Residue frames as a rotation matrix with the C-alpha (Angstrom) as fourth column:
MET 1
0.568 0.823 -0.001 0.00
0.823 -0.568 -0.005 -0.02
-0.005 0.002 -1.000 0.00
ARG 2
0.321 -0.495 -0.807 2.86
0.307 -0.752 0.583 2.35
-0.896 -0.435 -0.090 0.79
ARG 3
-0.678 -0.675 0.290 4.17
0.498 -0.131 0.857 2.35
-0.541 0.726 0.425 -2.79
HIS 4
-0.261 0.671 0.695 0.78
0.858 -0.169 0.485 3.62
0.442 0.722 -0.531 -4.04
SER 5
0.156 0.340 -0.927 0.54
0.870 -0.492 -0.034 6.37
-0.467 -0.802 -0.373 -1.44
PRO 6
-0.684 -0.405 -0.607 2.08
0.134 -0.887 0.441 9.21
-0.717 0.221 0.661 -3.52
ALA 7
-0.914 0.382 0.139 -0.30
0.122 -0.069 0.990 8.52
0.388 0.922 0.017 -6.45
LEU 8
-0.120 0.899 -0.421 -3.24
0.928 0.252 0.274 8.16
0.352 -0.358 -0.865 -4.10
LEU 9
-0.130 0.005 -0.992 -2.41
0.662 -0.744 -0.090 11.46
-0.738 -0.669 0.094 -2.41
ALA 10
-0.951 -0.227 -0.211 -2.10
-0.006 -0.667 0.745 13.21
-0.309 0.709 0.633 -5.79
PHE 11
-0.620 0.780 0.084 -5.51
0.456 0.272 0.847 11.83
0.638 0.564 -0.524 -6.78
CYS 12
0.025 0.618 -0.786 -7.03
0.999 -0.046 -0.005 12.89
-0.039 -0.785 -0.619 -3.46
LYS 13
-0.533 -0.335 -0.777 -5.63
0.347 -0.924 0.160 16.42
-0.772 -0.184 0.609 -3.88
ASN 14
-0.991 0.132 0.022 -7.16
-0.022 -0.328 0.944 16.69
0.132 0.935 0.328 -7.32
THR 15
-0.313 0.927 -0.207 -10.51
0.610 0.363 0.704 15.49
0.728 0.094 -0.679 -6.13
CYS 16
0.175 0.396 -0.902 -10.73
0.974 -0.203 0.100 17.34
-0.143 -0.896 -0.421 -2.77
GLN 17
0.371 -0.096 0.924 -9.15
0.448 -0.853 -0.269 20.58
0.813 0.514 -0.273 -4.03
ASN 18
0.662 -0.139 0.736 -7.61
-0.649 -0.597 0.471 21.07
0.375 -0.790 -0.486 -0.61
GLU 19
-0.226 -0.852 -0.472 -4.40
-0.445 0.521 -0.728 19.55
0.866 0.045 -0.497 0.72
SER 20
-0.713 -0.018 0.701 -5.68
-0.696 0.143 -0.704 19.03
-0.088 -0.990 -0.115 4.28
ASP 21
0.334 0.922 0.196 -8.84
-0.808 0.387 -0.445 17.34
-0.486 -0.010 0.874 3.09
ALA 22
0.498 -0.267 -0.825 -6.75
-0.608 0.572 -0.552 15.21
0.619 0.776 0.123 0.67
GLU 23
-0.625 -0.779 0.057 -4.54
-0.547 0.384 -0.744 14.04
0.557 -0.496 -0.666 3.54
ASP 24
-0.377 0.597 0.708 -7.66
-0.748 0.254 -0.613 13.09
-0.546 -0.761 0.351 5.53
ALA 25
0.660 0.640 -0.394 -9.08
-0.744 0.481 -0.464 11.20
-0.107 0.599 0.793 2.56
LEU 26
0.062 -0.714 -0.697 -5.78
-0.536 0.566 -0.627 9.36
0.842 0.413 -0.348 2.09
GLN 27
-0.773 -0.346 0.531 -5.61
-0.628 0.307 -0.715 8.46
0.084 -0.886 -0.455 5.76
GLU 28
0.067 0.887 0.458 -9.17
-0.733 0.355 -0.580 7.14
-0.677 -0.297 0.674 5.68
THR 29
0.597 0.095 -0.796 -8.37
-0.724 0.491 -0.485 5.23
0.345 0.866 0.362 2.46
LEU 30
-0.380 -0.832 -0.403 -5.36
-0.493 0.551 -0.673 3.49
0.782 -0.057 -0.620 3.97
LEU 31
-0.689 0.171 0.704 -7.25
-0.649 0.287 -0.705 2.69
-0.322 -0.943 -0.087 7.20
ARG 32
0.428 0.903 0.027 -10.20
-0.771 0.381 -0.510 1.19
-0.471 0.197 0.860 5.27
ALA 33
0.420 -0.306 -0.854 -7.88
-0.656 0.548 -0.519 -0.79
0.627 0.779 0.029 3.06
PHE 34
-0.663 -0.741 0.110 -5.96
-0.579 0.414 -0.702 -2.11
0.475 -0.529 -0.704 6.03
HIS 35
-0.513 0.560 0.651 -9.12
-0.664 0.222 -0.714 -3.05
-0.544 -0.799 0.257 7.91
ASN 36
0.561 0.828 0.009 -10.71
-0.562 0.388 -0.731 -4.63
-0.608 0.405 0.683 4.87
LEU 37
-0.303 -0.764 -0.570 -7.67
-0.949 0.185 0.256 -6.35
-0.090 0.618 -0.781 3.38
ASN 38
-0.815 0.036 0.578 -9.15
-0.069 0.985 -0.159 -9.77
-0.575 -0.170 -0.800 4.19
ASN 39
0.240 0.968 0.077 -12.27
0.158 0.039 -0.987 -8.77
-0.958 0.249 -0.144 2.12
PHE 40
-0.103 -0.338 -0.935 -10.20
-0.860 -0.443 0.255 -8.05
-0.500 0.830 -0.245 -1.01
ARG 41
0.594 0.541 0.595 -11.56
-0.184 0.812 -0.555 -10.51
-0.783 0.220 0.582 -3.55
GLY 42
-0.463 -0.868 0.183 -8.99
0.080 0.165 0.983 -9.97
-0.883 0.469 -0.007 -6.30
ASP 43
0.509 0.691 0.514 -11.59
0.661 0.069 -0.747 -9.00
-0.551 0.720 -0.422 -8.95
ALA 44
0.883 -0.336 0.327 -9.26
-0.009 -0.710 -0.704 -6.12
0.469 0.619 -0.630 -9.81
SER 45
-0.087 -0.983 -0.164 -5.66
0.471 0.105 -0.876 -5.26
0.878 -0.153 0.454 -9.04
ILE 46
0.003 -0.021 -1.000 -4.79
0.986 -0.164 0.006 -3.99
-0.165 -0.986 0.021 -5.54
LYS 47
-0.926 -0.363 -0.109 -4.02
0.332 -0.915 0.229 -0.59
-0.182 0.176 0.967 -7.16
THR 48
-0.600 0.760 0.248 -7.47
0.042 -0.280 0.959 -0.43
0.799 0.586 0.136 -8.63
TRP 49
0.185 0.649 -0.738 -9.04
0.786 0.353 0.508 -1.47
0.590 -0.674 -0.445 -5.30
LEU 50
-0.361 -0.418 -0.834 -7.10
0.858 -0.499 -0.121 1.22
-0.365 -0.759 0.539 -3.43
PHE 51
-0.996 -0.001 0.086 -8.12
0.042 -0.875 0.483 3.90
0.075 0.484 0.872 -5.95
ARG 52
-0.224 0.973 -0.046 -11.75
0.342 0.123 0.932 2.85
0.912 0.193 -0.361 -5.58
ILE 53
0.219 0.218 -0.951 -11.54
0.975 -0.007 0.223 3.39
0.042 -0.976 -0.213 -1.86
ALA 54
-0.668 -0.588 -0.456 -9.72
0.596 -0.790 0.146 6.68
-0.446 -0.174 0.878 -2.42
TYR 55
-0.770 0.486 0.414 -12.40
0.178 -0.459 0.870 7.77
0.613 0.744 0.267 -4.90
ASN 56
0.225 0.918 -0.328 -15.15
0.629 0.120 0.768 7.15
0.744 -0.379 -0.550 -2.35
GLU 57
0.134 -0.222 -0.966 -13.24
0.950 -0.249 0.189 8.84
-0.282 -0.943 0.177 0.49
SER 58
-0.871 -0.491 -0.010 -12.27
0.457 -0.819 0.346 11.86
-0.178 0.297 0.938 -1.63
ILE 59
-0.465 0.794 0.391 -15.82
0.231 -0.318 0.920 12.39
0.855 0.518 -0.036 -2.79
ASN 60
0.395 0.616 -0.681 -17.09
0.804 0.128 0.581 12.09
0.445 -0.777 -0.445 0.75
GLN 61
-0.209 -0.580 -0.788 -14.48
0.846 -0.511 0.152 14.57
-0.491 -0.635 0.597 2.03
PHE 62
-0.923 -0.101 0.372 -15.18
0.319 -0.740 0.592 16.97
0.215 0.666 0.715 -0.82
ARG 63
-0.104 0.983 0.154 -18.93
0.383 -0.104 0.918 16.86
0.918 0.154 -0.365 -0.11
LYS 64
0.287 0.154 -0.945 -18.34
0.956 0.017 0.293 17.50
0.061 -0.988 -0.143 3.63
THR 65
-0.272 -0.626 -0.731 -16.28
0.706 -0.646 0.291 20.61
-0.654 -0.437 0.618 3.07
LYS 66
-0.969 -0.068 0.239 -17.84
0.227 -0.634 0.740 22.29
0.101 0.771 0.629 0.02
PRO 67
-0.480 0.856 -0.192 -21.09
-0.503 -0.448 -0.739 24.25
-0.718 -0.259 0.646 -0.06
ALA 68
0.078 0.610 0.788 -23.92
0.347 0.725 -0.595 22.48
-0.935 0.320 -0.155 -1.92
SER 69
0.864 0.313 -0.395 -23.68
-0.222 -0.466 -0.856 24.81
-0.452 0.827 -0.333 -4.91
ASP 70
0.059 -0.928 -0.369 -20.01
-0.967 -0.145 0.210 23.76
-0.249 0.344 -0.905 -5.44
ILE 71
-0.201 -0.196 0.960 -20.64
-0.271 0.953 0.138 20.05
-0.941 -0.232 -0.244 -5.50
ASP 72
0.656 0.547 0.520 -22.39
0.299 0.444 -0.844 19.74
-0.693 0.710 0.128 -8.84
GLU 73
0.503 -0.473 0.723 -20.10
0.785 -0.100 -0.611 21.96
0.362 0.875 0.321 -10.84
LEU 74
0.187 -0.545 -0.817 -17.22
0.562 -0.623 0.544 24.23
-0.805 -0.561 0.190 -10.04
GLU 75
0.386 0.098 0.917 -17.56
0.907 -0.220 -0.358 26.98
0.167 0.971 -0.174 -12.66
GLU 76
0.768 -0.192 -0.611 -15.78
0.107 -0.902 0.418 29.90
-0.632 -0.386 -0.672 -11.01
PRO 77
0.852 -0.521 0.052 -13.30
-0.020 -0.131 -0.991 31.42
0.524 0.843 -0.122 -13.48
VAL 78
0.681 -0.732 0.027 -9.79
0.073 0.105 0.992 30.43
-0.729 -0.674 0.125 -12.50
GLU 79
0.587 -0.564 -0.581 -6.75
-0.809 -0.376 -0.451 31.59
0.036 0.735 -0.677 -14.42
ALA 80
0.711 -0.392 0.584 -4.80
0.210 0.911 0.355 28.59
-0.671 -0.130 0.730 -15.61
GLU 81
-0.033 -0.822 -0.568 -1.44
-0.661 -0.408 0.629 28.80
-0.750 0.396 -0.530 -17.17
PRO 82
0.893 0.305 -0.332 -1.39
-0.450 0.563 -0.694 27.21
-0.025 0.769 0.639 -20.63
ARG 83
-0.234 -0.971 0.056 1.17
-0.963 0.240 0.122 24.47
-0.132 -0.025 -0.991 -20.25
GLN 84
0.085 0.257 -0.963 1.51
-0.649 0.747 0.142 20.84
0.756 0.613 0.231 -21.19
ASP 85
-0.796 -0.364 -0.483 2.54
0.074 0.734 -0.675 19.20
0.601 -0.574 -0.557 -17.91
PHE 86
0.247 0.967 0.064 -0.31
-0.215 -0.009 0.977 18.09
0.945 -0.255 0.206 -15.71
SER 87
-0.094 -0.327 -0.940 1.13
0.842 0.479 -0.250 18.44
0.532 -0.815 0.230 -12.30
GLY 88
-0.824 -0.404 -0.398 0.90
0.567 -0.606 -0.559 20.74
-0.016 -0.686 0.728 -9.33
THR 89
-0.474 0.635 -0.610 -1.29
0.273 -0.553 -0.787 23.68
-0.837 -0.540 0.088 -8.66
GLY 90
-0.632 0.221 -0.743 -1.91
-0.714 -0.538 0.447 24.63
-0.301 0.813 0.498 -12.32
PHE 91
-0.814 0.333 -0.475 -3.37
-0.003 0.817 0.577 21.20
0.581 0.471 -0.664 -12.95
ASN 92
-0.639 0.572 -0.514 -5.53
0.731 0.243 -0.638 21.43
-0.240 -0.784 -0.573 -9.85
GLN 93
-0.501 0.437 -0.747 -6.83
-0.181 -0.897 -0.403 24.82
-0.846 -0.066 0.529 -10.94
MET 94
-0.746 0.249 -0.618 -7.67
-0.632 0.026 0.774 23.53
0.209 0.968 0.138 -14.42
LEU 95
-0.811 0.417 -0.410 -9.61
0.406 0.906 0.116 20.65
0.420 -0.072 -0.905 -12.84
ARG 96
-0.729 0.542 -0.418 -11.84
0.192 -0.424 -0.885 23.12
-0.657 -0.726 0.205 -10.99
HIS 97
-0.569 0.515 -0.642 -13.62
-0.801 -0.523 0.291 23.67
-0.186 0.680 0.710 -14.28
LEU 98
-0.569 0.303 -0.764 -14.88
-0.266 0.812 0.519 20.07
0.778 0.499 -0.382 -14.22
ASP 99
0.511 0.748 0.424 -17.61
-0.732 0.119 0.671 18.40
0.451 -0.653 0.608 -12.18
GLU 100
0.150 -0.532 0.833 -16.48
-0.869 0.332 0.368 15.90
-0.472 -0.779 -0.413 -9.55
THR 101
0.685 0.106 0.720 -16.94
0.112 0.962 -0.248 12.82
-0.720 0.250 0.648 -11.79
ASP 102
0.903 -0.377 0.205 -15.05
0.174 -0.115 -0.978 14.25
0.393 0.919 -0.038 -14.75
ARG 103
0.453 -0.755 0.474 -12.36
-0.847 -0.530 -0.035 15.63
0.278 -0.386 -0.880 -12.40
SER 104
0.350 -0.266 0.898 -11.93
-0.551 0.717 0.427 12.13
-0.758 -0.644 0.104 -10.94
ILE 105
0.862 0.032 0.506 -11.72
0.336 0.712 -0.617 10.45
-0.380 0.702 0.602 -14.36
VAL 106
0.767 -0.603 0.220 -9.15
-0.136 -0.488 -0.862 12.89
0.627 0.632 -0.456 -15.68
SER 107
0.319 -0.679 0.662 -7.11
-0.947 -0.262 0.188 12.67
0.046 -0.686 -0.726 -12.49
LEU 108
0.520 -0.087 0.850 -7.18
-0.238 0.940 0.243 8.85
-0.820 -0.329 0.468 -12.42
ARG 109
0.906 -0.145 0.397 -6.12
0.420 0.414 -0.808 8.74
-0.047 0.899 0.436 -16.05
ILE 110
0.594 -0.691 0.412 -3.34
-0.114 -0.580 -0.807 11.42
0.796 0.433 -0.423 -15.89
THR 111
0.140 -0.625 0.768 -1.95
-0.942 -0.323 -0.091 11.40
0.306 -0.711 -0.634 -12.34
ALA 112
0.253 -0.021 0.967 -2.58
-0.624 0.761 0.180 7.76
-0.739 -0.649 0.180 -11.45
ASP 113
-0.484 -0.492 -0.724 -1.90
-0.874 0.221 0.434 6.50
-0.054 0.842 -0.536 -15.00
LEU 114
-0.424 0.430 0.797 -4.73
-0.126 0.844 -0.522 4.02
-0.897 -0.322 -0.304 -14.83
GLU 115
-0.969 0.154 0.191 -6.32
0.234 0.349 0.907 2.25
0.073 0.924 -0.375 -17.82
PHE 116
-0.560 0.820 0.112 -9.84
-0.698 -0.541 0.469 3.19
0.445 0.184 0.876 -18.85
LYS 117
0.075 0.599 -0.797 -11.17
0.036 0.797 0.602 -0.24
0.997 -0.074 0.038 -17.76
ASP 118
-0.513 -0.321 -0.796 -9.73
0.782 0.208 -0.587 0.35
0.354 -0.924 0.144 -14.28
ILE 119
-0.976 0.210 0.062 -11.27
-0.219 -0.941 -0.256 3.83
0.005 -0.263 0.965 -14.13
ALA 120
-0.248 0.931 -0.268 -14.62
-0.534 0.099 0.840 2.33
0.808 0.352 0.472 -15.16
HIS 121
-0.048 0.146 -0.988 -14.30
0.583 0.807 0.091 -0.17
0.811 -0.572 -0.123 -12.30
ILE 122
-0.823 -0.367 -0.433 -13.38
0.564 -0.439 -0.700 2.54
0.067 -0.820 0.568 -9.80
THR 123
-0.877 0.474 -0.081 -16.19
-0.464 -0.878 -0.115 4.93
-0.126 -0.064 0.990 -10.78
GLN 124
-0.513 0.684 0.518 -18.68
0.340 0.716 -0.610 2.12
-0.788 -0.137 -0.600 -11.34
SER 125
0.213 0.507 -0.835 -19.32
-0.618 -0.593 -0.517 3.38
-0.757 0.626 0.187 -14.86
GLY 126
0.848 0.096 0.522 -19.34
0.311 0.707 -0.635 1.80
-0.430 0.700 0.570 -18.27
LEU 127
-0.129 -0.979 0.157 -16.07
0.721 0.017 0.693 1.73
-0.681 0.203 0.704 -20.26
SER 128
-0.248 0.056 0.967 -17.52
0.875 -0.415 0.249 3.72
0.415 0.908 0.054 -23.14
ALA 129
0.823 0.559 0.102 -19.00
0.438 -0.739 0.512 6.30
0.362 -0.377 -0.853 -20.72
VAL 130
0.528 -0.709 -0.467 -15.62
0.419 -0.261 0.870 6.78
-0.739 -0.655 0.159 -19.07
LYS 131
-0.416 -0.720 0.556 -13.89
0.843 -0.076 0.533 7.25
-0.342 0.690 0.638 -22.43
MET 132
0.119 0.585 0.803 -16.58
0.766 -0.569 0.301 9.70
0.632 0.579 -0.515 -23.56
ARG 133
0.923 0.276 -0.269 -16.43
0.385 -0.626 0.678 11.68
0.019 -0.729 -0.684 -20.32
TYR 134
0.158 -0.964 -0.213 -12.65
0.609 -0.075 0.790 11.78
-0.777 -0.254 0.575 -20.46
GLN 135
-0.444 -0.315 0.839 -12.66
0.893 -0.230 0.387 13.13
0.071 0.921 0.383 -24.02
ARG 136
0.428 0.712 0.556 -15.33
0.593 -0.686 0.422 15.73
0.682 0.149 -0.716 -23.26
ALA 137
0.822 -0.181 -0.540 -13.49
0.434 -0.415 0.800 16.82
-0.369 -0.892 -0.262 -20.11
LEU 138
-0.234 -0.969 0.073 -10.31
0.752 -0.133 0.645 17.32
-0.616 0.206 0.761 -22.09
GLU 139
-0.268 0.251 0.930 -12.20
0.809 -0.466 0.358 19.35
0.523 0.849 -0.078 -24.65
LYS 140
0.808 0.589 -0.004 -13.66
0.473 -0.644 0.601 21.50
0.352 -0.488 -0.799 -21.89
LEU 141
0.455 -0.735 -0.503 -10.20
0.524 -0.236 0.818 22.06
-0.720 -0.636 0.277 -20.39
ALA 142
-0.462 -0.620 0.634 -8.84
0.871 -0.181 0.458 22.98
-0.169 0.763 0.623 -23.83
ARG 143
0.241 0.624 0.744 -11.61
0.665 -0.665 0.342 25.57
0.707 0.412 -0.575 -24.24
HIS 144
0.931 0.113 -0.348 -10.77
0.351 -0.538 0.766 27.12
-0.101 -0.835 -0.540 -20.85
LEU 145
0.080 -0.988 -0.135 -7.07
0.671 -0.047 0.740 27.24
-0.737 -0.150 0.659 -21.75
SER 146
-0.406 -0.216 0.888 -7.75
0.897 -0.278 0.343 29.00
0.173 0.936 0.306 -25.06
VAL 147
0.664 0.736 0.130 -9.77
0.679 -0.667 0.306 31.79
0.312 -0.115 -0.943 -23.37
């Protein structure tokens, strides 16, 4: 579990939009994984299983700390630097333009480097839906960068 912690933390930061909340989500993720290790069925890889737990914990943490109007869509204008690397604060600011599901899909694909089938398993969505949401999210980010 320890070797996946940096990627899990990066994902939690992208989802929670707050470092303190992300650390709380990561801690809860690791605790739940540890306590439920004997329940791991092996239907997916351990990495996918950990990211599924992190996905749930991050969404729960985000919902606890954000006002109801922010949960469905974060549409506040945020200046994002047009650059190609997807790391750090600039990436987090770009993700603020996406709803929580699209933000999670993009983050899982880019920062966690997961395959679409694993992302579909984590988000409990269909494979084609994940691919479509990912493509549309990238298009939306590209529109915000060109403004």
